[in-house]
Wavefront OBJ file of the C-alpha trace (Angstrom):
o trace
v -2.901 76.217 -128.968
v -1.543 75.589 -125.258
v -0.758 72.870 -124.426
v -3.014 71.329 -121.429
v -0.777 71.480 -118.060
v -3.158 68.812 -116.204
v -1.601 64.867 -116.876
v -2.561 63.352 -119.760
v -5.060 60.470 -118.145
v -6.149 62.951 -116.113
v -8.290 64.795 -119.752
v -10.518 61.566 -120.008
v -13.042 60.249 -118.175
v -11.781 56.707 -117.507
v -14.738 55.708 -115.437
v -17.187 56.694 -117.268
v -18.749 53.780 -117.748
v -20.076 53.934 -113.579
v -21.581 56.451 -113.825
v -25.488 56.162 -115.225
v -26.846 58.098 -118.621
v -30.527 59.469 -118.446
v -31.131 57.050 -121.046
v -29.980 53.742 -118.528
v -31.014 55.240 -115.644
v -34.587 55.352 -117.218
v -34.213 51.491 -118.077
v -33.270 50.303 -114.764
v -36.403 52.139 -113.091
v -38.893 50.943 -115.402
v -37.619 47.209 -114.696
v -38.078 48.132 -111.210
v -41.676 49.841 -111.637
v -42.555 46.513 -114.154
v -41.580 43.951 -111.244
v -43.678 46.173 -108.358
v -46.791 46.309 -110.352
v -47.192 42.507 -110.955
v -45.801 42.384 -107.164
v -48.887 45.073 -106.106
v -51.547 43.620 -108.521
v -51.233 39.993 -106.586
v -50.525 41.758 -103.026
v -53.895 43.874 -103.284
v -55.310 40.522 -105.064
v -54.817 38.945 -102.019
v -56.320 41.391 -99.498
v -59.459 41.647 -101.781
v -59.584 37.326 -101.759
v -59.956 38.016 -105.654
v -58.538 34.481 -107.505
v -59.346 36.005 -111.102
v -55.271 36.280 -111.273
v -54.516 32.943 -111.371
v -57.902 31.515 -112.495
v -58.014 30.513 -116.256
v -61.816 31.536 -116.275
v -65.025 30.636 -115.157
v -66.477 27.329 -114.146
v -68.924 25.887 -116.254
v -72.408 25.795 -114.922
v -71.855 21.937 -113.844
v -68.416 22.625 -111.768
v -69.844 25.983 -110.404
v -70.023 24.864 -106.392
v -65.973 24.410 -106.635
v -65.168 27.559 -108.142
v -64.027 28.511 -104.598
v -62.311 25.110 -104.000
v -59.391 24.486 -106.591
v -57.803 21.544 -104.559
v -60.990 19.693 -105.300
v -59.456 19.242 -108.813
v -56.350 20.238 -108.956
v -55.019 17.525 -106.573
v -51.316 16.726 -108.008
v -48.731 20.146 -107.363
v -46.794 20.955 -110.309
v -48.623 19.076 -112.513
v -47.382 21.346 -115.061
v -44.010 20.397 -115.073
v -44.975 16.630 -114.794
v -46.931 16.822 -118.337
v -43.895 17.785 -119.715
v -41.560 15.430 -118.586
v -44.386 12.370 -117.977
v -47.327 13.070 -120.058
v -49.031 9.851 -119.432
v -48.295 10.148 -115.464
v -50.260 14.385 -115.513
v -53.177 12.645 -118.202
v -53.936 9.971 -114.772
v -53.114 12.744 -111.706
v -55.859 14.680 -113.892
v -58.375 11.859 -114.266
v -57.976 10.302 -110.428
v -59.347 13.853 -109.471
v -62.256 13.721 -112.255
v -63.540 10.441 -111.848
v -63.611 10.812 -107.789
v -66.971 12.065 -108.550
v -67.689 10.742 -112.235
v -66.344 7.130 -111.750
v -69.817 6.093 -111.303
v -71.297 8.498 -113.520
v -69.150 7.468 -116.694
v -67.295 3.973 -118.180
v -63.960 4.351 -118.281
v -60.761 1.751 -118.629
v -59.548 0.838 -115.280
v -56.067 0.692 -115.625
v -54.991 3.904 -117.728
v -58.495 6.002 -116.635
v -59.644 7.137 -120.178
v -63.051 6.659 -121.745
v -62.936 4.762 -124.602
v -65.007 4.225 -127.651
v -64.333 0.218 -127.759
v -65.722 -2.085 -124.709
v -63.703 -3.860 -122.349
v -63.893 -6.828 -124.930
v -61.796 -4.616 -127.593
v -58.290 -6.084 -129.018
v -56.838 -2.541 -129.932
v -57.556 0.312 -126.724
v -57.467 3.985 -127.966
v -53.945 5.377 -126.355
v -54.665 7.433 -122.642
v -55.895 10.501 -122.404
v -57.021 13.434 -119.767
v -60.562 14.098 -119.527
v -59.717 17.690 -119.694
v -58.391 17.177 -123.477
v -61.525 17.491 -124.593
v -63.581 18.652 -121.655
v -62.403 22.319 -121.328
v -63.247 23.550 -118.237
v -62.829 27.372 -116.779
v -64.447 28.074 -120.613
v -67.282 30.419 -118.931
v -70.892 28.835 -118.508
v -70.928 25.704 -120.820
v -71.914 22.474 -120.558
v -68.658 20.434 -120.479
v -70.169 17.798 -122.867
v -70.324 19.984 -125.943
v -66.770 19.264 -127.022
v -65.224 20.754 -130.016
v -65.629 19.073 -133.257
v -61.948 19.477 -133.753
v -61.186 16.883 -130.776
v -63.564 14.474 -132.549
v -61.725 14.919 -135.996
v -58.538 14.935 -135.008
v -58.779 11.028 -135.200
v -61.816 10.571 -136.803
v -60.286 12.444 -140.669
v -58.535 9.769 -140.431
v -59.586 6.385 -138.531
v -57.041 3.730 -140.178
v -53.970 5.824 -139.450
v -54.000 5.169 -136.266
v -54.751 1.366 -136.458
v -58.258 1.420 -134.993
v -60.640 -1.529 -136.073
v -63.722 -0.213 -137.102
v -66.473 -0.913 -139.041
v -67.364 3.039 -139.472
v -65.922 5.677 -141.851
v -62.910 6.078 -141.975
v -62.579 9.637 -142.146
v -65.087 12.451 -141.557
v -64.068 16.163 -141.443
v -67.039 18.318 -140.855
v -70.866 16.914 -140.402
v -71.969 19.064 -143.459
v -69.283 18.235 -146.050
v -68.405 14.456 -145.827
v -70.075 13.096 -143.163
v -71.531 9.536 -144.642
v -75.528 8.845 -145.274
v -77.574 7.495 -142.236
v -76.792 3.681 -142.415
v -79.879 3.312 -141.719
v -81.108 4.432 -144.656
v -78.042 2.607 -146.449
v -77.929 -0.498 -148.443
v -81.376 -0.910 -149.068
v -82.334 -1.124 -145.744
v -86.139 -1.811 -144.416
v -88.318 -1.100 -141.662
v -87.959 -4.850 -139.968
v -90.824 -4.233 -137.893
v -93.481 -7.271 -137.624
v -96.537 -5.001 -138.061
v -98.955 -4.212 -140.993
v -99.513 -0.149 -140.875
v -100.439 1.735 -143.946
v -99.174 5.510 -143.597
v -100.636 6.500 -146.266
v -104.335 5.079 -145.439
v -104.167 6.396 -141.759
v -103.166 10.037 -143.334
v -105.956 10.369 -146.442
v -109.136 12.684 -145.572
v -112.589 11.655 -144.802
v -110.949 8.586 -143.252
v -113.856 6.775 -141.913
v -114.026 6.149 -138.293
v -116.882 5.337 -135.776
v -117.781 8.979 -135.061
v -117.464 9.338 -138.946
v -115.285 10.601 -141.471
v -111.838 11.963 -139.459
v -109.000 13.537 -140.645
v -106.062 11.944 -138.767
v -102.888 13.942 -138.092
v -98.911 12.423 -136.750
v -99.569 13.813 -132.933
v -102.317 11.599 -132.788
v -100.380 8.631 -132.627
v -97.226 10.105 -132.060
v -95.879 12.319 -129.328
v -92.484 12.484 -128.025
v -92.249 11.472 -123.778
v -95.754 10.980 -121.745
v -98.118 13.073 -122.917
v -100.638 14.412 -121.201
v -102.770 15.512 -123.806
v -105.726 13.023 -124.296
v -104.991 10.667 -127.599
v -108.052 11.241 -129.659
v -108.321 7.587 -130.315
v -108.229 6.459 -126.662
v -110.434 4.493 -124.657
v -109.243 4.708 -120.779
v -109.919 1.729 -118.728
v -111.315 -0.923 -121.363
v -108.532 -3.126 -120.848
v -104.812 -2.859 -119.527
v -102.864 -2.826 -122.416
v -100.201 -5.620 -120.984
v -98.216 -5.776 -124.267
v -97.671 -2.022 -124.284
v -96.968 -1.129 -121.057
v -93.253 0.855 -119.710
v -92.360 2.470 -116.985
v -90.931 5.959 -116.636
v -87.431 5.259 -116.429
v -87.060 3.234 -119.871
v -85.359 5.794 -122.602
v -88.642 6.205 -124.816
v -90.811 7.804 -121.786
v -88.578 10.800 -121.965
v -89.028 13.437 -123.847
v -86.284 13.047 -126.480
v -87.935 9.899 -127.971
v -91.504 8.831 -128.666
v -93.760 6.949 -126.676
v -94.121 3.722 -128.095
v -96.881 2.710 -129.572
v -99.841 1.354 -127.440
v -103.159 -0.349 -128.512
v -105.215 1.269 -125.440
v -104.082 4.782 -126.527
v -103.777 4.603 -130.376
v -105.953 2.241 -131.852
v -108.875 1.010 -130.042
v -111.317 3.497 -131.106
v -111.246 2.603 -134.661
v -110.083 -0.741 -134.447
v -111.768 -2.895 -131.711
v -111.782 -6.331 -131.086
v -114.979 -7.307 -131.075
v -116.098 -10.872 -131.350
v -119.637 -12.478 -132.013
v -121.794 -9.260 -133.088
v -124.275 -11.563 -134.704
v -125.207 -14.159 -131.827
v -124.933 -11.350 -129.444
v -123.806 -14.291 -126.509
v -122.795 -11.103 -124.576
v -125.417 -8.320 -124.827
v -124.416 -7.010 -128.114
v -120.500 -7.955 -128.614
v -117.340 -8.280 -126.322
v -114.434 -6.352 -126.384
v -111.429 -8.829 -126.479
v -108.536 -7.091 -124.720
v -105.210 -6.362 -126.399
v -103.212 -9.949 -125.333
v -101.755 -12.748 -125.744
v -104.207 -15.419 -127.009
v -103.946 -17.165 -123.971
v -104.881 -14.718 -121.670
v -107.874 -13.875 -124.716
v -108.697 -17.480 -124.550
v -108.934 -17.282 -120.622
v -111.022 -14.373 -120.971
v -113.359 -15.420 -123.527
v -114.143 -19.118 -121.429
v -115.075 -16.528 -118.514
v -117.487 -14.383 -120.333
v -118.760 -17.474 -121.877
v -119.214 -19.132 -118.530
v -120.775 -16.361 -117.133
v -123.733 -16.151 -119.858
v -124.550 -19.521 -120.388
v -124.639 -20.193 -116.148
v -127.649 -16.891 -116.356
v -128.658 -18.238 -119.341
v -128.822 -22.489 -119.288
v -131.979 -22.176 -122.628
v -129.090 -21.568 -125.077
v -127.776 -25.507 -123.951
v -131.092 -26.315 -126.481
v -128.867 -25.079 -129.597
v -125.468 -25.433 -130.988
v -123.226 -22.818 -131.863
v -123.428 -23.056 -135.618
v -127.158 -22.867 -135.343
v -128.316 -26.232 -135.521
v -131.436 -27.304 -133.728
v -130.264 -29.916 -130.602
v -132.853 -32.799 -130.589
v -132.043 -33.634 -127.493
v -134.949 -34.283 -124.232
v -135.689 -30.709 -122.526
v -132.935 -29.654 -119.640
v -135.148 -29.026 -116.978
v -135.290 -32.626 -115.987
v -131.458 -33.675 -116.723
v -129.648 -34.005 -113.310
v -126.618 -31.506 -112.363
v -123.679 -32.711 -113.674
v -125.496 -33.119 -116.938
v -126.227 -30.417 -117.065
v -122.282 -29.083 -116.130
v -121.526 -31.279 -118.808
v -123.001 -30.038 -121.226
v -122.648 -26.824 -120.000
v -118.699 -27.284 -120.427
v -119.239 -28.967 -123.657
v -121.247 -25.850 -124.806
v -118.423 -23.373 -123.482
v -115.449 -25.068 -125.795
v -117.751 -25.346 -128.839
v -118.272 -21.657 -129.094
v -114.925 -20.427 -128.020
v -113.481 -22.601 -130.844
v -115.862 -20.911 -133.009
v -114.784 -17.537 -131.354
v -111.076 -18.233 -131.919
v -111.405 -19.217 -135.042
v -113.286 -15.866 -136.109
v -110.745 -14.300 -134.110
v -107.397 -15.853 -136.164
v -108.744 -15.862 -139.119
v -110.839 -12.922 -140.023
v -109.084 -10.533 -141.935
v -110.756 -7.714 -140.033
v -109.670 -9.482 -136.659
v -106.231 -9.807 -135.370
v -104.624 -10.540 -138.442
v -105.191 -7.277 -139.844
v -102.105 -5.990 -138.202
v -100.555 -9.049 -136.699
v -98.281 -11.368 -138.080
v -99.501 -15.170 -136.800
v -97.919 -18.614 -136.567
v -100.429 -20.745 -136.842
v -102.062 -23.828 -138.011
v -104.591 -23.911 -140.132
v -106.584 -25.863 -137.952
v -107.154 -23.615 -135.155
v -108.243 -26.844 -132.454
v -105.664 -28.078 -130.359
v -103.178 -25.095 -129.904
v -103.303 -21.314 -129.539
v -101.641 -19.117 -132.333
v -98.564 -17.263 -131.589
v -99.169 -13.280 -132.178
v -95.385 -12.143 -133.498
v -94.013 -9.343 -131.676
v -94.595 -6.459 -133.591
v -90.383 -5.299 -132.352
v -91.181 -1.877 -133.593
v -87.798 0.105 -132.942
v -87.402 2.158 -129.934
v -84.764 4.435 -130.991
v -83.708 4.362 -134.696
v -80.523 6.068 -134.790
v -78.016 3.811 -132.397
v -74.668 5.383 -132.631
v -76.413 8.957 -132.382
v -78.858 10.302 -130.658
v -81.511 12.463 -131.225
v -83.763 14.908 -129.435
v -87.733 15.157 -130.893
v -88.849 17.982 -127.832
v -86.058 20.090 -129.781
v -87.406 19.693 -133.265
v -91.593 19.708 -131.907
v -90.917 23.847 -133.666
v -91.444 21.486 -137.087
v -94.290 20.111 -138.912
v -93.985 16.035 -138.563
v -93.683 15.776 -142.751
v -91.078 18.198 -142.885
v -88.681 15.580 -141.676
v -90.413 12.191 -142.611
v -91.744 13.346 -146.077
v -92.490 9.959 -147.328
v -94.518 9.499 -144.574
v -98.577 10.651 -146.582
v -97.245 7.842 -149.561
v -95.774 5.238 -147.652
v -98.029 1.957 -147.805
v -96.004 -0.492 -146.981
v -94.484 -1.450 -143.266
v -91.038 -1.817 -144.917
v -90.869 1.674 -146.027
v -87.523 3.861 -144.148
v -89.490 6.832 -142.821
v -86.368 8.723 -141.852
v -85.040 11.849 -142.831
v -81.979 11.839 -144.527
v -78.819 13.665 -144.096
v -79.443 16.361 -146.184
v -82.792 17.223 -144.652
v -80.462 17.957 -141.225
v -78.026 19.770 -142.786
v -80.649 21.831 -144.490
v -80.250 23.502 -140.673
v -76.976 21.606 -138.916
v -74.242 23.286 -140.739
v -72.350 26.808 -141.062
v -75.231 30.134 -142.173
v -75.300 30.294 -145.758
v -77.522 32.919 -147.786
v -80.384 35.538 -146.217
v -83.176 36.130 -145.456
v -86.014 33.247 -147.059
v -82.759 31.594 -148.898
v -81.211 31.424 -145.804
v -79.676 28.187 -144.992
v -77.754 26.637 -141.735
v -76.687 28.452 -138.944
v -77.431 25.734 -136.644
v -74.860 23.776 -134.265
v -73.101 21.090 -136.727
v -70.390 19.804 -134.194
v -70.027 16.263 -133.362
v -71.315 16.437 -130.034
v -74.793 18.039 -130.963
v -75.745 13.939 -131.835
v -72.670 12.039 -130.379
v -71.829 10.937 -126.993
v -68.210 9.567 -126.259
v -68.477 7.500 -123.107
v -69.437 3.971 -122.892
v -73.109 3.728 -121.121
v -72.978 4.514 -117.206
v -72.520 2.007 -115.012
v -75.166 1.306 -112.365
v -73.788 1.837 -108.609
v -76.332 0.025 -107.007
v -78.816 1.098 -104.691
v -78.366 1.713 -100.931
v -76.136 4.193 -100.658
v -75.263 6.841 -98.149
v -74.371 10.121 -98.824
v -71.367 10.050 -97.401
v -70.281 7.407 -99.927
v -71.731 8.888 -102.270
v -69.850 12.186 -101.685
v -66.697 10.185 -100.752
v -66.372 7.845 -103.647
v -62.978 6.845 -105.243
v -62.116 5.985 -108.363
v -61.516 1.525 -108.744
v -57.756 1.805 -109.157
v -56.845 -2.259 -109.816
v -55.753 -3.258 -112.740
v -58.152 -4.683 -115.521
v -58.886 -8.614 -114.954
v -57.846 -8.458 -111.392
v -60.263 -9.310 -108.583
v -63.209 -7.588 -107.460
v -62.767 -5.424 -104.398
v -64.671 -6.094 -101.550
v -68.574 -5.253 -100.981
v -68.395 -1.698 -100.057
v -64.822 -0.692 -100.778
v -64.018 1.612 -103.164
v -60.187 1.434 -102.864
v -58.292 -1.427 -102.567
l 1 2 3 4 5 6 7 8 9 10 11 12 13 14 15 16 17 18 19 20 21 22 23 24 25 26 27 28 29 30 31 32 33 34 35 36 37 38 39 40 41 42 43 44 45 46 47 48 49 50 51 52 53 54 55 56 57 58 59 60 61 62 63 64 65 66 67 68 69 70 71 72 73 74 75 76 77 78 79 80 81 82 83 84 85 86 87 88 89 90 91 92 93 94 95 96 97 98 99 100 101 102 103 104 105 106 107 108 109 110 111 112 113 114 115 116 117 118 119 120 121 122 123 124 125 126 127 128 129 130 131 132 133 134 135 136 137 138 139 140 141 142 143 144 145 146 147 148 149 150 151 152 153 154 155 156 157 158 159 160 161 162 163 164 165 166 167 168 169 170 171 172 173 174 175 176 177 178 179 180 181 182 183 184 185 186 187 188 189 190 191 192 193 194 195 196 197 198 199 200 201 202 203 204 205 206 207 208 209 210 211 212 213 214 215 216 217 218 219 220 221 222 223 224 225 226 227 228 229 230 231 232 233 234 235 236 237 238 239 240 241 242 243 244 245 246 247 248 249 250 251 252 253 254 255 256 257 258 259 260 261 262 263 264 265 266 267 268 269 270 271 272 273 274 275 276 277 278 279 280 281 282 283 284 285 286 287 288 289 290 291 292 293 294 295 296 297 298 299 300 301 302 303 304 305 306 307 308 309 310 311 312 313 314 315 316 317 318 319 320 321 322 323 324 325 326 327 328 329 330 331 332 333 334 335 336 337 338 339 340 341 342 343 344 345 346 347 348 349 350 351 352 353 354 355 356 357 358 359 360 361 362 363 364 365 366 367 368 369 370 371 372 373 374 375 376 377 378 379 380 381 382 383 384 385 386 387 388 389 390 391 392 393 394 395 396 397 398 399 400 401 402 403 404 405 406 407 408 409 410 411 412 413 414 415 416 417 418 419 420 421 422 423 424 425 426 427 428 429 430 431 432 433 434 435 436 437 438 439 440 441 442 443 444 445 446 447 448 449 450 451 452 453 454 455 456 457 458 459 460 461 462 463 464 465 466 467 468 469 470 471 472 473 474 475 476 477 478 479 480 481 482 483 484 485 486 487 488 489 490 491 492 493 494 495 496 497
């Protein structure tokens, strides 16, 4: 083989590495194009004023009006970097943005800007946490109060492990799994209401009433919120039911809670407080107002005084029906007539009060009384009924959302209950029939209704009252209180130090 005339070093391409191969050229152009595509995408979005590229997602309904004003919430630049170097400071910075609006609507720790289960007197406060740690924004049109169960069970699956002092169950992972029975139904709990009520009697068929036999229903006495439907056993306008009067701002008047039982709306038609049905001093009988004994005494004294002024001939009779042998009163001086009239009124009043407070069909039919055996000399004390307006102290329940159910589906023991002390609340297994993961199909299906912790429980302490008399500018410019716990309060009208 003939040898090449070129030098040896010229026979090889020594700078081959400077020449781009097709493979390397393709990779380089792909890198350039990949870098240019997002730049072009961002530029196009800026021209079209489209923030979807850097927005995590649509805002919740409550914050939808802030969707075009990110700076209202994201007040701290590079907070993401800060969360890596100083997480508590980053959480506090985010909480400050939230509490600019919510400082008057939720309770929080003024030192850490952290909502807590425990009150200000708690010896073991909870660690700082960002509001956004539980209330995840940019997740679409949903309620921010619907916190994921995992956020709650991360602590509640082992409360003792973090040293929290609590009387609650120390390990809960899911409502349908290991949530304990409701406390109102444990340890032999009873209804402590100071009223006498027999549900079984009121729900039996052909119950006797002034209008003939009736069949009462639960809704005749129990309705959620202020009902606009007439009550079947009411007598409106008879007397003001002072003991049962409420205002619309009270929780009982909201649709979630049952309207309180009131004599004038639920009882009076069958249980009229009638006195003197035999002597007919008042033109038949008198219906006494459902009120305190002192008010009833004033009412009866007024009725008796009006009667004796109209019928002075009654002074010739004694309250017990005995004949008075005194001479005729037409010749007696006015002062003597007045004295005898007052004496007659007091005697009749004592007899009527004896009838009211000792007759088994009067006050003591329903109420407990504290009285002496001899009534003259002092009035009895009617023990307040103390009927709970809210049974679940650590949870919320909305009757309006359950109105499609028959009452006895949940309060099954009401039709057989003969004692006031019976607790007629549904047990946890009744709730789990719906509030659990769906199981089965067709008529055998159970569950399928929300069973998140936030369905029944809230986290924050009760809201503080911001006080009346504020202007719109003050409410929209509120700033969170930044004074440490235990410091002197801010001057009136100041929201920042």
